[in-house]
C-alpha positions in Angstrom: 0.1 0.1 -0.4 1.6 3.4 -1.0 1.7 5.9 1.7 3.2 8.2 -1.5 1.6 12.0 0.6 -1.7 12.8 -0.4 -3.3 16.2 -2.2 -6.9 16.7 -1.5 -9.1 19.7 -3.3 -12.5 20.0 -3.3 -13.9 21.5 -6.4 -13.0 20.0 -10.2 -14.4 20.3 -13.0 -12.7 21.1 -16.6 -10.9 23.6 -16.0 -9.3 24.7 -12.7 -9.6 22.3 -10.7 -8.1 19.8 -13.2 -5.1 21.8 -13.3 -4.7 21.7 -9.6 -5.3 18.4 -9.4 -3.1 18.0 -12.7 0.0 20.1 -10.9 0.1 17.9 -7.7 0.0 14.9 -9.1 3.2 15.5 -9.2 4.2 15.0 -6.4 1.6 13.6 -4.4 -1.8 11.3 -4.6 -4.5 13.3 -5.7 -7.6 12.6 -3.7 -10.4 15.0 -6.0 -13.9 15.5 -4.4 -16.8 16.5 -5.9 -20.3 16.6 -6.4 -20.9 14.2 -9.7 -19.4 12.0 -11.1 -19.5 13.9 -14.1 -17.1 16.5 -13.2 -14.6 13.7 -11.5 -14.1 11.4 -14.1 -12.5 13.2 -16.6 -9.9 15.2 -13.9 -9.0 11.3 -13.1 -8.4 10.6 -16.6 -6.4 13.8 -16.7 -4.3 12.8 -14.1 -3.2 9.2 -15.4 -2.8 10.4 -18.6 -0.3 12.7 -17.3 1.2 9.7 -15.1 -0.4 10.8 -11.8 -2.8 9.0 -9.4 -5.7 10.1 -9.1 -9.1 8.8 -6.8 -12.4 10.4 -7.0 -14.9 10.9 -4.2 -18.6 12.1 -5.1 -19.0 14.4 -1.8 -21.3 17.5 -1.1 -19.2 19.9 0.3 -22.0 21.7 2.1 -23.1 17.9 4.1 -21.2 17.0 7.7 -22.2 13.4 7.0 -21.3 14.1 3.3 -17.9 14.9 4.0 -17.2 13.3 6.8 -17.8 9.9 4.5 -15.5 11.3 2.3 -12.5 11.2 4.7 -13.5 8.1 5.7 -12.8 7.0 2.5 -9.6 8.2 2.1 -8.8 6.9 5.2 -9.9 3.4 4.4 -7.7 4.1 0.5 -5.0 5.2 1.6 -4.3 4.0 5.7 -0.5 5.9 6.8 -0.6 8.4 4.1 0.4 11.9 5.2 -1.5 15.1 3.8 0.6 17.7 2.4 -2.1 20.1 0.8 -5.6 20.4 0.3 -7.4 22.8 -1.3 -10.8 24.7 -1.1 -11.4 25.0 -4.9 -15.6 24.6 -4.5 -18.0 27.4 -5.1 -21.4 28.1 -6.7 -22.4 31.4 -8.4 -24.9 33.6 -8.7 -26.0 37.2 -10.7 -28.8 38.9 -10.3 -30.6 42.3 -8.7 -30.8 41.6 -5.2 -35.0 42.0 -4.9 -34.7 39.0 -7.2 -32.5 37.2 -5.3 -34.1 34.1 -4.0 -33.4 32.7 -0.2 -33.1 29.6 -2.5 -29.8 30.9 -3.9 -28.8 32.9 -1.3 -28.8 29.8 1.1 -27.5 27.6 -1.4 -23.9 30.0 -1.9 -24.1 30.2 1.6 -23.9 26.4 2.2 -21.0 25.4 0.2 -19.1 29.0 0.6 -19.5 29.0 4.6 -20.6 25.5 5.5 -18.5 23.8 2.7 -15.1 25.6 3.7 -15.8 25.3 7.6 -16.0 21.5 7.1 -13.4 21.1 5.0 -11.2 23.1 7.0 -12.5 21.1 10.3 -11.3 17.1 8.3 -7.9 18.6 6.8 -6.5 20.7 9.1 -5.9 18.1 12.2 -4.5 15.7 8.8 -2.0 18.8 7.9 -1.0 19.4 11.4 0.2 15.9 11.3 2.6 16.4 8.5 4.8 18.6 9.7 7.6 16.6 8.9 7.2 16.4 5.1 9.4 18.0 2.5 7.2 20.8 1.7 4.9 22.7 4.8 1.6 21.9 5.3 -0.8 23.8 3.3 -4.4 24.7 3.0 -5.5 26.9 0.0 -8.9 28.5 0.2 -9.9 30.0 -4.4 -11.2 33.4 -4.0 -12.4 36.0 -6.3 -13.0 39.6 -7.0 -16.4 39.2 -5.0 -13.8 38.2 -1.6 -12.9 41.9 -2.1 -15.5 44.1 -3.8 -19.5 43.5 -3.3 -20.9 44.6 -6.8 -24.0 45.0 -7.5 -26.6 42.2 -8.6 -23.6 39.9 -6.3 -25.2 40.0 -3.2 -25.1 36.2 -2.7 -22.1 35.4 -4.3 -19.8 38.4 -2.6 -21.5 37.4 0.9 -20.3 33.3 0.1 -16.7 34.8 -1.0 -16.1 37.1 2.1 -17.3 34.5 3.8 -14.6 31.9 3.1 -12.3 34.7 2.9 -12.4 35.7 6.8 -12.2 31.9 7.5 -9.1 31.8 5.8 -7.7 34.5 7.4 -8.7 33.6 11.1 -7.5 29.9 10.2 -3.6 31.4 8.6 -3.3 33.5 12.2 -4.1 30.3 14.7 -2.6 27.1 12.7 0.4 29.6 10.9 2.2 29.1 14.4 1.6 25.7 14.4 2.9 25.2 11.1 0.5 24.7 8.7 0.5 27.1 5.5 -3.2 28.5 5.0 -3.5 30.8 2.1 -6.6 32.6 0.4 -5.8 33.2 -3.7 -8.1 36.1 -5.0 -8.7 35.5 -8.7 -9.1 38.6 -10.2 -10.8 38.0 -13.8 -12.1 35.6 -15.9 -10.5 32.2 -16.2 -9.9 30.4 -19.6 -12.3 27.4 -19.1 -14.5 25.4 -21.5 -17.6 27.5 -20.0 -16.1 31.2 -20.5 -14.9 30.6 -24.4 -18.0 32.8 -25.6 -16.8 35.7 -23.1 -14.2 37.6 -25.6 -12.0 40.4 -25.4 -10.1 42.7 -27.2 -6.8 41.0 -26.2 -6.5 37.3 -27.0 -4.3 36.7 -23.8 -6.9 38.5 -21.3 -8.2 35.7 -19.4 -6.3 34.2 -16.5 -4.6 30.1 -17.8 -6.1 27.4 -14.7 -2.4 26.1 -15.5 -1.2 28.9 -14.5 -3.5 29.2 -11.3 -2.2 25.9 -10.2 1.3 26.7 -10.4 0.8 29.4 -8.1 -0.6 27.4 -5.9 1.9 25.1 -6.0 4.3 28.2 -5.5 2.2 28.6 -2.1 2.9 25.3 -0.7 6.4 25.2 -1.2 6.7 28.4 1.0 9.3 27.9 3.8 7.9 28.3 6.7 10.4 32.1 6.9 8.1 33.2 4.1 4.7 32.0 4.2 2.2 34.6 1.7 -1.2 34.5 3.5 -3.1 36.2 0.4 -2.0 36.2 -3.3 -4.2 37.8 -6.2 -3.5 36.6 -9.6 -5.2 38.4 -12.6 -4.7 39.4 -16.5 -2.4 42.1 -17.2 -5.1 44.1 -18.6 -7.4 43.6 -15.9 -8.9 46.4 -14.4 -8.9 47.1 -10.5 
């Protein structure tokens, strides 16, 4: 049974999650968590095609029972393997005038960005605390967005959820950084070049963020020494206004 370190990624698909999984699979066995196998299967195939190893578990990060079951499955699959890194990349988008925003949409985003980030952190931090003997500091990374800092009109639910994730990450960084766990938050400020944004065009042909570049930035965060932890990193295209 392999005891190679693990990287656990919540929220994967054909874009950023796939790139993160493929990058971290260069050093670790990758565990991918997503609500549906339709999101998981292409990521596993891409990781394996690149020579890595991936294991997928259908998981609702907003459900305590589902998260607990997923981490029990990880322990059963990889007994004795330390957890080197964890990435919370899960999210749910909403754009609507506030008076047209349904309570269901607000609660859906809050469940993922608030409760989901909380449950994922509760499950991963004990594993990371036990992994301080590895080559790189154990790392927990949260994917943020422009709305993590700037709540624009028509983005009330989305921004509230992203602010909640950012606040959680900051608190965890201050609590667990001194214990050797690197907690970081990445603000992705711009349109990511993924399949569902192909119809979005700009004057500059390279105005979208490469998901592979995001993955490289996350790997950089993970490999930072304890003497130089970065809590928050912002990533944007050179033409993005901010």
